[in-house]
C-alpha positions in Angstrom: 92.8 74.2 50.4 91.3 77.6 49.9 92.0 80.2 47.4 94.6 82.4 47.7 92.6 85.0 46.1 89.7 85.3 48.2 90.2 87.1 51.7 88.4 85.1 54.5 87.7 85.5 57.8 87.7 82.6 60.3 85.3 82.6 63.7 84.5 79.7 66.5 81.6 79.3 68.0 81.5 77.0 71.0 78.0 75.2 70.6 76.4 72.8 73.4 77.5 70.0 71.2 81.4 71.0 70.7 83.1 73.5 69.0 82.3 74.8 65.3 85.0 76.5 62.9 83.5 79.5 60.3 85.1 81.0 57.7 83.6 83.4 55.8 84.6 85.2 52.4 83.3 88.6 51.0 80.6 86.1 48.8 79.4 84.5 52.2 79.8 81.6 54.3 82.8 79.8 52.6 82.9 77.0 54.7 82.1 75.7 58.4 82.8 72.0 60.6 80.5 70.1 62.2 80.4 70.2 66.3 84.2 69.5 66.7 85.4 67.7 70.1 87.6 71.0 71.0 88.6 74.6 70.5 91.9 72.8 69.1 90.3 70.6 67.1 88.5 73.3 65.4 91.7 75.4 65.3 93.8 71.8 63.6 90.7 72.2 61.2 91.2 76.0 60.1 95.2 75.0 59.5 94.4 72.6 57.4 92.1 74.7 55.1 95.1 76.4 54.8 94.0 79.3 57.4 96.5 80.5 59.9 96.1 83.2 62.7 94.0 83.6 65.5 90.0 83.6 64.8 87.7 85.6 66.0 85.2 84.8 68.9 81.9 84.4 66.4 80.0 87.4 66.8 78.1 86.5 63.6 74.1 85.9 63.1 75.3 82.7 61.9 77.3 81.7 65.3 74.1 82.8 67.1 72.1 80.6 65.0 74.1 77.5 65.4 74.0 78.2 69.1 69.9 78.2 69.2 70.1 75.5 66.5 72.2 73.2 69.2 70.1 74.3 71.8 67.5 73.0 70.2 65.4 76.0 68.7 63.9 75.0 65.0 66.5 77.8 62.6 66.9 78.3 59.2 69.4 78.8 57.2 67.7 79.8 54.2 68.8 83.3 54.3 72.3 82.6 54.5 74.4 83.4 51.8 77.2 80.7 50.6 80.3 81.3 48.5 80.1 78.2 46.1 83.4 78.6 44.7 85.4 75.5 44.1 82.1 73.3 44.4 81.6 71.2 41.4 78.3 71.7 39.8 77.3 68.1 40.2 77.8 68.6 44.3 76.3 71.9 44.5 73.3 70.0 42.8 73.2 67.7 45.7 73.7 70.1 48.5 71.1 72.3 47.2 68.7 69.3 47.1 69.8 68.2 50.9 69.4 71.6 52.1 65.6 71.6 51.4 64.8 68.3 53.8 62.8 70.2 56.5 63.5 70.2 60.4 63.1 67.0 62.1 63.1 64.9 58.9 65.4 62.6 57.1 65.3 61.9 53.1 67.3 58.7 51.6 70.2 59.3 49.4 67.9 58.0 46.5 65.1 60.5 47.4 68.3 63.0 46.8 69.6 61.5 43.6 65.6 61.1 42.1 65.5 64.7 41.9 68.7 65.4 39.8 69.6 64.3 36.1 71.4 61.5 37.4 68.4 59.6 39.6 71.1 56.4 40.1 73.4 58.0 41.3 72.6 57.9 45.1 76.8 56.0 45.6 78.2 59.7 44.0 75.5 62.0 45.5 77.1 60.3 49.1 80.2 61.1 48.0 79.2 64.4 47.3 77.5 64.9 50.7 80.6 63.7 52.0 82.5 66.8 51.0 79.7 69.1 52.5 81.8 72.5 53.4 78.3 73.5 54.9 77.6 70.9 57.7 74.1 72.0 59.5 73.7 74.6 57.4 73.3 72.3 54.7 71.6 69.8 56.7 73.8 66.7 55.1 72.9 64.7 58.3 69.1 64.3 57.1 70.3 61.9 54.7 70.1 58.4 55.6 70.7 55.2 54.0 67.7 53.6 52.1 67.1 50.8 55.3 66.9 53.9 57.6 70.4 53.4 59.0 72.5 56.8 59.4 75.1 56.1 56.9 77.9 58.6 57.6 78.6 61.8 58.6 81.7 64.3 58.6 81.1 65.0 62.7 81.1 61.1 63.1 78.0 59.3 63.1 77.7 60.2 67.1 77.0 63.9 66.6 74.5 62.7 63.4 72.8 60.5 65.6 72.6 63.5 68.2 71.6 66.1 65.8 68.5 64.0 64.6 67.5 63.6 68.0 67.6 67.1 68.8 65.7 68.1 65.6 62.9 65.2 66.1 62.3 66.0 69.5 61.6 69.8 68.6 59.6 68.8 66.0 57.9 66.6 68.3 56.4 70.0 70.6 
């Protein structure tokens, strides 16, 4: 649920992999969804976050980047301002590490935690990534299990697999 003290602007963007809901505060991106199967599903997610009303069709720079990304273009989100309110210090540490994973590459949960103050906390890192409010912008889909298997993803393993395939295909060119 979103703090009632914050003014938020929701947007919806259609991409080749599905609909993404974006929520902006005056500090930056408050949250977004992974690609969802329908416009209605994206609206439901906004409702779960406590937002009502009709979101605008997305005109933001981020929306255009997400569309390009999901069309196969190598896109960077490094300059996107994120609104970290409500994100714990531990989760932010994990998400900041995930944000460093290059396009077309994967890393393990152990790799993520090896760069933190709790290097044996791979399971806790998985929990922190599961609550990622900024999927794709913070590419938690690039984090895999130690054995190379995909593990979970908020958008489902099928979407995670599609994102990784899309990025690895672009990497090969």
